[in-house]
ChimeraX commands (.cxc) that place a marker at each C-alpha (Angstrom):
marker #1 position 18.58,-10.19,-17.72 radius 0.5
marker #1 position 15.93,-12.22,-15.95 radius 0.5
marker #1 position 12.46,-10.67,-15.93 radius 0.5
marker #1 position 12.43,-10.79,-12.11 radius 0.5
marker #1 position 15.88,-9.29,-11.52 radius 0.5
marker #1 position 15.98,-6.28,-9.26 radius 0.5
marker #1 position 13.01,-7.10,-7.03 radius 0.5
marker #1 position 12.73,-4.56,-4.22 radius 0.5
marker #1 position 9.11,-3.59,-3.56 radius 0.5
marker #1 position 5.70,-4.86,-2.45 radius 0.5
marker #1 position 3.06,-2.42,-3.72 radius 0.5
marker #1 position -0.32,-2.29,-1.99 radius 0.5
marker #1 position -3.44,-0.16,-2.44 radius 0.5
marker #1 position -5.93,1.13,0.11 radius 0.5
marker #1 position -8.90,3.45,0.37 radius 0.5
marker #1 position -7.61,5.20,3.52 radius 0.5
marker #1 position -3.85,5.68,3.80 radius 0.5
marker #1 position -3.80,6.93,7.39 radius 0.5
marker #1 position -5.78,3.96,8.66 radius 0.5
marker #1 position -3.80,1.53,6.50 radius 0.5
marker #1 position -0.44,2.73,7.84 radius 0.5
marker #1 position -1.68,2.57,11.43 radius 0.5
marker #1 position -3.17,-0.90,10.94 radius 0.5
marker #1 position 0.01,-2.14,9.23 radius 0.5
marker #1 position 2.16,-0.98,12.14 radius 0.5
marker #1 position -0.28,-2.41,14.71 radius 0.5
marker #1 position -0.46,-5.81,13.01 radius 0.5
marker #1 position 3.09,-6.28,11.78 radius 0.5
marker #1 position 5.31,-4.29,14.13 radius 0.5
marker #1 position 6.34,-0.71,14.58 radius 0.5
marker #1 position 7.37,0.82,11.27 radius 0.5
marker #1 position 7.64,4.44,10.24 radius 0.5
marker #1 position 6.27,5.51,6.88 radius 0.5
marker #1 position 7.17,8.55,4.87 radius 0.5
marker #1 position 4.03,9.91,3.20 radius 0.5
marker #1 position 4.06,11.98,0.04 radius 0.5
marker #1 position 1.45,13.67,-2.12 radius 0.5
marker #1 position 2.63,13.38,-5.73 radius 0.5
marker #1 position 2.38,16.45,-7.89 radius 0.5
marker #1 position 1.52,16.42,-11.58 radius 0.5
marker #1 position 3.39,13.80,-13.61 radius 0.5
marker #1 position 4.15,14.60,-17.23 radius 0.5
marker #1 position 1.73,17.54,-16.92 radius 0.5
marker #1 position -1.17,15.35,-15.75 radius 0.5
marker #1 position -2.87,14.94,-12.39 radius 0.5
marker #1 position -1.35,11.83,-10.78 radius 0.5
marker #1 position -3.53,8.74,-10.31 radius 0.5
marker #1 position -2.46,8.65,-6.66 radius 0.5
marker #1 position -3.63,10.94,-3.90 radius 0.5
marker #1 position -0.97,9.86,-1.39 radius 0.5
marker #1 position 1.79,7.26,-1.13 radius 0.5
marker #1 position 3.39,5.80,2.02 radius 0.5
marker #1 position 6.82,4.13,1.89 radius 0.5
marker #1 position 8.93,2.19,4.34 radius 0.5
marker #1 position 11.81,-0.26,4.10 radius 0.5
marker #1 position 11.76,-3.50,6.07 radius 0.5
marker #1 position 15.29,-4.80,5.70 radius 0.5
marker #1 position 15.92,-4.71,1.93 radius 0.5
marker #1 position 12.27,-4.74,0.79 radius 0.5
marker #1 position 10.28,-1.54,0.36 radius 0.5
marker #1 position 6.61,-1.56,1.26 radius 0.5
marker #1 position 4.53,0.96,-0.67 radius 0.5
marker #1 position 0.91,1.72,0.19 radius 0.5
marker #1 position -0.97,3.77,-2.40 radius 0.5
marker #1 position -4.20,5.68,-1.91 radius 0.5
marker #1 position -5.53,6.28,-5.44 radius 0.5
marker #1 position -7.31,9.47,-6.44 radius 0.5
marker #1 position -11.01,8.54,-6.21 radius 0.5
marker #1 position -11.91,11.33,-8.65 radius 0.5
marker #1 position -10.42,9.43,-11.59 radius 0.5
marker #1 position -10.34,5.88,-12.96 radius 0.5
marker #1 position -6.91,4.35,-12.25 radius 0.5
marker #1 position -5.05,1.07,-12.66 radius 0.5
marker #1 position -5.29,0.69,-8.89 radius 0.5
marker #1 position -9.09,0.54,-8.68 radius 0.5
marker #1 position -9.61,-3.17,-9.37 radius 0.5
marker #1 position -7.29,-4.16,-6.51 radius 0.5
marker #1 position -8.83,-1.86,-3.87 radius 0.5
marker #1 position -10.39,-3.54,-0.84 radius 0.5
marker #1 position -14.17,-3.29,-0.84 radius 0.5
marker #1 position -16.01,-0.84,1.38 radius 0.5
marker #1 position -14.69,0.36,4.71 radius 0.5
marker #1 position -12.40,-2.40,5.96 radius 0.5
marker #1 position -10.50,-0.51,8.67 radius 0.5
marker #1 position -7.42,0.38,6.70 radius 0.5
marker #1 position -7.20,-2.87,4.73 radius 0.5
marker #1 position -4.60,-3.15,1.99 radius 0.5
marker #1 position -4.48,-5.37,-1.10 radius 0.5
marker #1 position -1.49,-6.40,-3.21 radius 0.5
marker #1 position -1.35,-4.46,-6.46 radius 0.5
marker #1 position 2.18,-4.90,-7.82 radius 0.5
marker #1 position 5.70,-6.10,-7.29 radius 0.5
marker #1 position 8.43,-3.54,-8.01 radius 0.5
marker #1 position 11.72,-4.09,-9.81 radius 0.5
marker #1 position 14.66,-1.74,-10.28 radius 0.5
marker #1 position 15.95,-1.56,-13.85 radius 0.5
marker #1 position 18.77,0.25,-15.65 radius 0.5
marker #1 position 17.11,1.02,-19.02 radius 0.5
marker #1 position 13.57,2.38,-19.22 radius 0.5
marker #1 position 13.27,2.29,-23.03 radius 0.5
marker #1 position 14.70,-1.22,-23.30 radius 0.5
marker #1 position 12.14,-2.47,-20.75 radius 0.5
marker #1 position 9.27,-0.82,-22.65 radius 0.5
marker #1 position 10.47,-2.59,-25.80 radius 0.5
marker #1 position 10.87,-5.92,-24.01 radius 0.5
marker #1 position 7.40,-5.74,-22.46 radius 0.5
marker #1 position 5.91,-5.04,-25.89 radius 0.5
marker #1 position 7.76,-8.02,-27.36 radius 0.5
marker #1 position 6.42,-10.19,-24.54 radius 0.5
marker #1 position 2.87,-9.03,-25.29 radius 0.5
marker #1 position 2.28,-7.15,-22.05 radius 0.5
marker #1 position 0.15,-4.02,-22.07 radius 0.5
marker #1 position 1.66,-0.97,-20.39 radius 0.5
marker #1 position -1.32,1.01,-19.08 radius 0.5
marker #1 position 0.82,3.55,-17.23 radius 0.5
marker #1 position 4.37,4.81,-17.61 radius 0.5
marker #1 position 6.17,8.10,-17.33 radius 0.5
marker #1 position 8.78,9.91,-15.38 radius 0.5
marker #1 position 9.71,12.55,-12.88 radius 0.5
marker #1 position 12.76,14.36,-14.32 radius 0.5
marker #1 position 15.83,14.01,-12.14 radius 0.5
marker #1 position 14.18,11.34,-10.00 radius 0.5
marker #1 position 12.85,8.29,-11.81 radius 0.5
marker #1 position 11.07,6.68,-14.73 radius 0.5
marker #1 position 8.38,4.05,-14.11 radius 0.5
marker #1 position 6.47,1.44,-16.08 radius 0.5
marker #1 position 3.43,-0.55,-14.97 radius 0.5
marker #1 position 3.05,-3.77,-16.96 radius 0.5
marker #1 position -0.25,-5.62,-16.83 radius 0.5
marker #1 position 0.99,-9.08,-15.85 radius 0.5
marker #1 position -2.23,-10.01,-14.06 radius 0.5
marker #1 position -3.16,-12.81,-16.49 radius 0.5
marker #1 position 0.06,-14.66,-15.66 radius 0.5
marker #1 position 0.97,-13.48,-12.16 radius 0.5
marker #1 position -2.24,-12.14,-10.61 radius 0.5
marker #1 position -0.79,-8.63,-10.15 radius 0.5
marker #1 position 0.93,-5.82,-12.03 radius 0.5
marker #1 position 4.70,-5.46,-12.22 radius 0.5
marker #1 position 6.27,-2.01,-11.86 radius 0.5
marker #1 position 9.70,-1.30,-13.29 radius 0.5
marker #1 position 11.59,1.73,-11.98 radius 0.5
marker #1 position 14.77,3.36,-13.26 radius 0.5
marker #1 position 16.25,5.71,-10.68 radius 0.5
marker #1 position 18.18,8.91,-11.29 radius 0.5
marker #1 position 20.27,10.56,-8.57 radius 0.5
marker #1 position 17.22,12.32,-7.10 radius 0.5
marker #1 position 15.28,9.05,-6.94 radius 0.5
marker #1 position 18.17,7.24,-5.27 radius 0.5
marker #1 position 18.40,10.04,-2.70 radius 0.5
marker #1 position 14.64,9.94,-2.06 radius 0.5
marker #1 position 14.58,6.14,-1.67 radius 0.5
marker #1 position 17.59,6.44,0.63 radius 0.5
marker #1 position 15.66,8.85,2.88 radius 0.5
marker #1 position 12.73,6.46,3.38 radius 0.5
marker #1 position 12.61,5.07,6.96 radius 0.5
marker #1 position 14.12,1.60,7.33 radius 0.5
marker #1 position 13.38,-1.06,9.91 radius 0.5
marker #1 position 16.20,-3.54,10.33 radius 0.5
marker #1 position 15.07,-6.91,11.64 radius 0.5
marker #1 position 18.38,-8.75,11.24 radius 0.5
marker link #1:1,2 radius 0.2
marker link #1:2,3 radius 0.2
marker link #1:3,4 radius 0.2
marker link #1:4,5 radius 0.2
marker link #1:5,6 radius 0.2
marker link #1:6,7 radius 0.2
marker link #1:7,8 radius 0.2
marker link #1:8,9 radius 0.2
marker link #1:9,10 radius 0.2
marker link #1:10,11 radius 0.2
marker link #1:11,12 radius 0.2
marker link #1:12,13 radius 0.2
marker link #1:13,14 radius 0.2
marker link #1:14,15 radius 0.2
marker link #1:15,16 radius 0.2
marker link #1:16,17 radius 0.2
marker link #1:17,18 radius 0.2
marker link #1:18,19 radius 0.2
marker link #1:19,20 radius 0.2
marker link #1:20,21 radius 0.2
marker link #1:21,22 radius 0.2
marker link #1:22,23 radius 0.2
marker link #1:23,24 radius 0.2
marker link #1:24,25 radius 0.2
marker link #1:25,26 radius 0.2
marker link #1:26,27 radius 0.2
marker link #1:27,28 radius 0.2
marker link #1:28,29 radius 0.2
marker link #1:29,30 radius 0.2
marker link #1:30,31 radius 0.2
marker link #1:31,32 radius 0.2
marker link #1:32,33 radius 0.2
marker link #1:33,34 radius 0.2
marker link #1:34,35 radius 0.2
marker link #1:35,36 radius 0.2
marker link #1:36,37 radius 0.2
marker link #1:37,38 radius 0.2
marker link #1:38,39 radius 0.2
marker link #1:39,40 radius 0.2
marker link #1:40,41 radius 0.2
marker link #1:41,42 radius 0.2
marker link #1:42,43 radius 0.2
marker link #1:43,44 radius 0.2
marker link #1:44,45 radius 0.2
marker link #1:45,46 radius 0.2
marker link #1:46,47 radius 0.2
marker link #1:47,48 radius 0.2
marker link #1:48,49 radius 0.2
marker link #1:49,50 radius 0.2
marker link #1:50,51 radius 0.2
marker link #1:51,52 radius 0.2
marker link #1:52,53 radius 0.2
marker link #1:53,54 radius 0.2
marker link #1:54,55 radius 0.2
marker link #1:55,56 radius 0.2
marker link #1:56,57 radius 0.2
marker link #1:57,58 radius 0.2
marker link #1:58,59 radius 0.2
marker link #1:59,60 radius 0.2
marker link #1:60,61 radius 0.2
marker link #1:61,62 radius 0.2
marker link #1:62,63 radius 0.2
marker link #1:63,64 radius 0.2
marker link #1:64,65 radius 0.2
marker link #1:65,66 radius 0.2
marker link #1:66,67 radius 0.2
marker link #1:67,68 radius 0.2
marker link #1:68,69 radius 0.2
marker link #1:69,70 radius 0.2
marker link #1:70,71 radius 0.2
marker link #1:71,72 radius 0.2
marker link #1:72,73 radius 0.2
marker link #1:73,74 radius 0.2
marker link #1:74,75 radius 0.2
marker link #1:75,76 radius 0.2
marker link #1:76,77 radius 0.2
marker link #1:77,78 radius 0.2
marker link #1:78,79 radius 0.2
marker link #1:79,80 radius 0.2
marker link #1:80,81 radius 0.2
marker link #1:81,82 radius 0.2
marker link #1:82,83 radius 0.2
marker link #1:83,84 radius 0.2
marker link #1:84,85 radius 0.2
marker link #1:85,86 radius 0.2
marker link #1:86,87 radius 0.2
marker link #1:87,88 radius 0.2
marker link #1:88,89 radius 0.2
marker link #1:89,90 radius 0.2
marker link #1:90,91 radius 0.2
marker link #1:91,92 radius 0.2
marker link #1:92,93 radius 0.2
marker link #1:93,94 radius 0.2
marker link #1:94,95 radius 0.2
marker link #1:95,96 radius 0.2
marker link #1:96,97 radius 0.2
marker link #1:97,98 radius 0.2
marker link #1:98,99 radius 0.2
marker link #1:99,100 radius 0.2
marker link #1:100,101 radius 0.2
marker link #1:101,102 radius 0.2
marker link #1:102,103 radius 0.2
marker link #1:103,104 radius 0.2
marker link #1:104,105 radius 0.2
marker link #1:105,106 radius 0.2
marker link #1:106,107 radius 0.2
marker link #1:107,108 radius 0.2
marker link #1:108,109 radius 0.2
marker link #1:109,110 radius 0.2
marker link #1:110,111 radius 0.2
marker link #1:111,112 radius 0.2
marker link #1:112,113 radius 0.2
marker link #1:113,114 radius 0.2
marker link #1:114,115 radius 0.2
marker link #1:115,116 radius 0.2
marker link #1:116,117 radius 0.2
marker link #1:117,118 radius 0.2
marker link #1:118,119 radius 0.2
marker link #1:119,120 radius 0.2
marker link #1:120,121 radius 0.2
marker link #1:121,122 radius 0.2
marker link #1:122,123 radius 0.2
marker link #1:123,124 radius 0.2
marker link #1:124,125 radius 0.2
marker link #1:125,126 radius 0.2
marker link #1:126,127 radius 0.2
marker link #1:127,128 radius 0.2
marker link #1:128,129 radius 0.2
marker link #1:129,130 radius 0.2
marker link #1:130,131 radius 0.2
marker link #1:131,132 radius 0.2
marker link #1:132,133 radius 0.2
marker link #1:133,134 radius 0.2
marker link #1:134,135 radius 0.2
marker link #1:135,136 radius 0.2
marker link #1:136,137 radius 0.2
marker link #1:137,138 radius 0.2
marker link #1:138,139 radius 0.2
marker link #1:139,140 radius 0.2
marker link #1:140,141 radius 0.2
marker link #1:141,142 radius 0.2
marker link #1:142,143 radius 0.2
marker link #1:143,144 radius 0.2
marker link #1:144,145 radius 0.2
marker link #1:145,146 radius 0.2
marker link #1:146,147 radius 0.2
marker link #1:147,148 radius 0.2
marker link #1:148,149 radius 0.2
marker link #1:149,150 radius 0.2
marker link #1:150,151 radius 0.2
marker link #1:151,152 radius 0.2
marker link #1:152,153 radius 0.2
marker link #1:153,154 radius 0.2
marker link #1:154,155 radius 0.2
marker link #1:155,156 radius 0.2
marker link #1:156,157 radius 0.2
marker link #1:157,158 radius 0.2
marker link #1:158,159 radius 0.2
marker link #1:159,160 radius 0.2
view
């Protein structure tokens, strides 16, 4: 399997999710976002305060507002200061079939995995630090039935 198989998501970060979603829709066309506030993951407070998702055709746009009370893998990509809802690219997302096999493969390739875990019944995720080679992280997601249902419920804008 090619490393880039299963591309589906552009992952951005922001300091202010409400302003970012409004600015995105104003600049790039009317889109609806579903916003969620993740609960604890693997018994820990999540690194994200809120997440907004939308589909534009077959590509999901994710905008993440990190939890400012903790150090996260999102911090280095955040736009500086108050930039009116600015967003910055953080990661590209790929759907995978085997979480453990991808963890092994990333280790063999020499990539650090600063964050990975799962939400039982929904999904498993891996963030690989590919910044040295690609300029951004790569996120690999394995979906369970609950995750497929959740992704299917995200608003979708069809442009074609």
